N, C-alpha and C positions, 0 to 999 in steps of 0.2 A: 534465602530471601523469598518473600511472597510477591506474586504478581497479581494485580487486580485490574481488570479492564472494564471501563464504563463506556459503552457506545453512546456518544453524544448526539450525533445525527448521522445520516445515511453513510457517509464516506469516512467518518472520523472515529478513531479509537483513542481513548486516553488511558494510558497505562501507568498506574501508581505502583512503584516498587518500594516496598518497605523493608528496610534492612534489619535483619536479626543479628547479623555479625557486627560486633562492636567496632570493627575496623572499617566498616563500609557505611557511607552516608546514604540516606534515603534518596531515591531517584524517581522523578516523574517524567514520563516520555509521552509526547503527544504526536500521534502519527496520522497523517491524512493522505488519502489517495483519491485522485480525481481525473477522469477522462475529460480533457478540456474541449474536445470536439472541434479543434482548430480555431477556437474562439480567442479573442484578445483577453488579457486579464480584466476581471471586473473592476468597477470603480473602487471597490473596497474589498480587501482580502482579510480584514480584521477578524470577522467571524469564522471564516474558513480556517484560519491559522490558530484559532483557539484563544485569541487575545481579547476575550470578553469577560468582564469582571463578574458577570452573573454565573459563569461556570465555576467560580471560586477555585481556580487552578492557577498554578504558576509553574508550568513545566520546565524541568531542567534541560530537557532535550526536545527539539522539535524536528520532525521528519516530514518532508513534503515530497510526495511522489506524483508526478503528472504523466499522463499519456496523451498522445495525439495533440500536442501543442501545434504541430504541423505535420503534413505528410510530404512536404516539398523539401528535398535536401538543400536547395539553394536558400531557403529561409530559416533553416534549423538554428543556426547560430544567432540570428536576429531574434527569433522567438525565445531561445534560451535566455539571452541577455535581458529581454523585455520582462519576462516572467520573474527572473531572478531579481531584477531591479525592484519590481513591485513587492516581492516578498521581503527583500532586504529593508525596504522602507518601513515595513510593519515591524520587523523583528530587530533590526539593528539601529533604527533611528534614535531610540532613547538609550543606546548603549547597554541594552539588556542582554543581547545575544551576539555571539560571534559565529561565523560560518566555519563549520568543520571541513566541508567539502561540497562542491557543486559539480555534478557530472551529468552529461546528457548523451542520448543516442537518438538521432532524428527527432521524433516527437516525444520521446521520454526524457524526463528531467527528475533528478534526485538531488535535493538540497537538504543538508543536515546542519542543524545549529545547536549550540550549547550556550548556557548562560556564561556571561563574561567571566564570572568568578571561577569557572572551571577551565579557562583557557590554558593556564599553566600546567594543567593536569592532562592535557591532550598529547598523545604520542602516536606515531606510526600511522598517520592518516593515508589511506590508499583508496584508489577507485579503479574500476574496470567496467567495460561494456561487453555485452555478448549479443551478437546478431543471430537470430534464428529465422528471420524472414527469407523467403525464396531460397531455401536450402542453405541458410547461414550466410547469404551474400547481401542481405538488405536489412536495415535497422528498423523497419516498421514494426517488427516483433522481436522480442528478446528481453534483455534485462540490463539495468544499471545497478552497480553494486558499490557501496561505500563501506569501508571497514576502518575502525580506529580503536585506540585504547584510551580509556578514561579512568584515571585513578586506579590503574592496574586491572581494570575490567575490559574485556574485549567485546566490542559491539560489531555486528555484521548486519547491514541493512540492504535489502533487495527490493527494487522496484521493477516489476516485470509486466509485460504485455504479451499474453499468450494468444494462440490462434482463435479466431472468432467462429461463430455460426454453429447452429445445431448440427449434430452428426460428426463433429470434429473433436470429440473427446480423446481418441487415440493420439491426435496431433498435440493436444494440450498436455497430455501425460508425457509424451515424447519430449516436448520442449522443456517442461518442468524438470525432467531428469537430466537433460543436457545442461540446463542452467545450474542445477544443484551440484552437479559434478564439477563444473568449472568454479562455482562459488567456493567450494572447499579448497581450491588451489590458491585463492586470494585471501579468504578470511582465515583468521587464526583457528586452528583445530586443536582443542575445542574452543568455541566462542562462549562467553558467558551469556550473551543474549543475541538472538537472531530475530530480526523483524522482517517479515516478507509481506509486501503489500503490492497492490496494483490492480489493473484491469485483467483479472485472471480468466475471464470469459467463460467460466463454467456455467452451464445452462441447466435446465430442468429435464429430467429423463421422461420417457414415455410420451413422445410427441403425439402419438395417435389419440390417447385419452386426455392429454393435457394440452389442448390448443390454446391460442391466445385469449379467446373469449372466456374459456373456463378458468384460466389462470386469473384473469381480471376479476371475475366474479368472486373468487376466493380472496383476492386482495381486498376487494371492497367489503368483504365480511371479516377482514382481519384474521383470516384463517392461515396465518403464515406457517404454522406447524404442519398443516396438511401439505403445503407446497414444499417445505424443507425436507420432507420425506423423499422428495424426488430430486433433491439437489445433487448435481453431479460431483461437486467437490467433496461434500460430506460423504457420499457413497464411496468415492474413490479413496478418500482418506481412511475410511473404515476398513477398506479392503487392502490397505497398505500400498496402494499404487502411487500416492503422492503425499507429501507433507507428513511423513512419519515423525511422530513425537511432537508435532506442532499443536498448539492450542488456538482455538478460535472461540471467542465469547459467544453466548447465545444471541442469535439474530432476532431482534424484536422490532424490525422496521420493514417496510415494504421493499420489494425488489427495486434495485437501482438502475435497471436496464429495461427498456430503452425509452427515454422520456423525450417529449417534444421540448425544444429549447425555450426556456422562459415560461412554460405553461403548466408544468407539473402534471401533464397527461401522458399516457403511454402511447408509443407508436406501435400499434398492434400488427404492423407488418412483420414484426419480430415478437417472439414469445417473451414476456417479461421474465427476468431472472436476476439472481444476485451475482453479478459479474465482478463487482468491486469489493475486494476483501482485504482484511488485515489479519495475519497470523503471527505467532511468536513461539519461541522455545528457547530453552537453555541446554547447553551441552556440558555444563559443569554442575557441581553440587550446590552452587550458589543460587538457589531458587526457592 
């Protein structure tokens, strides 16, 4: 099977899966990751969830991964229910989709939906959470995982929030490896498709020569290629430290971190970077 990803806008990837095997139907997967910054759900989630006719897509599977819905444990369940209710109203209101699973960990939420016509083909839906914050004792960082079988194909979905800040690359790699090791215990091995998304928090290397002002200048000139040469995730992946075997489509949009809420301007107290990512891979020959 071939996978083709089209980046629709900053935090969204659309994955079209075209079946070559006569026994497999084509699949379209829409995956979105968004750091909510402890905000309430916006008045409309239609565009974020890919339900716009101008996209000319009708995804079979919709994956929504949120981070930082809240940082307060006492409001975590309330925020999960509020966000899920708003998402459900977009995806389930017209009986188009049914929820596979909804799982959360403090500010992280992972909701997965499939078209109603596939409901009877769903099997073995499972979920787990992994805390990595404060030495594995707090859920501000970590991952939420959902796995399921659809028409004899295994899907493994990971929404993770890795350690923040410049200079914390070793901690990000450490947490990635911890999550990946535990992921293999809940997800079928091998899985036909693994989607890993989230606020992965990888920054740009070379802080001395690439300060916030220089990065902003390159952004304004649309010189994303120059900046991507300094991308920690790409560099670490090429070295085999993280995401071995995963694919990430070409990034052709500006860094997604860190923006002023509602203004589209960067907060230059932090160096801009591509912290929000979507990657995928297959562990079988169905690719």
